[in-house]
N, C-alpha and C positions, 0 to 999 in steps of 0.2 A: 666542313672541316676540312679546309682549304689549309696546308700548310706549306709556307715557302721551301723549298728545296733547294740548298744553292751547291747544285750540282753543274760541274763546268761539262758543257758538251764539246766532244773531240771527233774530229772527223773518223773516218773507218779506216783511212790512210793510217793518221798517229797511231789508232788503234793496234791494229796490227804489227806498229813498229814497234810500240811498248809491249804487246805479248811476247814477242821475236827477243827481246832484251830478256824479258820474264824466263823464258824457256831455255835459253843459252846459257843463263846464271844456274836455272837449275840441273840442266844438263851437267856443267861443270861442276859443282859442287855434288850432285849424285856422282859422278866417276870420282871425284876424290874421296869421297866416303868409302865408295866400294870397290875401289883399285885394287885386286887379289893381291898383286905383287907388295904392296904396302901392308895390307893386311896380313899377308902369311910373314912378313916379316916383323909384326907388331906380337903374333902372337905369341902366351907362351907353349913352351917345350910339351908340357902336359896338360892341355884345356881341361878343366874339369873335373882334374886328378883327385888326391886326396886333401880335401875340405878340412876336416877334424883334424887338427895334430895338437898330442898333449905334450 
């Protein structure tokens, strides 16, 4: 059961560079999503208030 895996091998230095790019992108995305000032500005005035209105 010897199957050929088409895996490109990259150097450790290239792998660290790629990981750094992903980490920076993740940190930036997390900052945008969890930015407290923006979240406060877009939240409703009465969160979880009267849900059932007749």
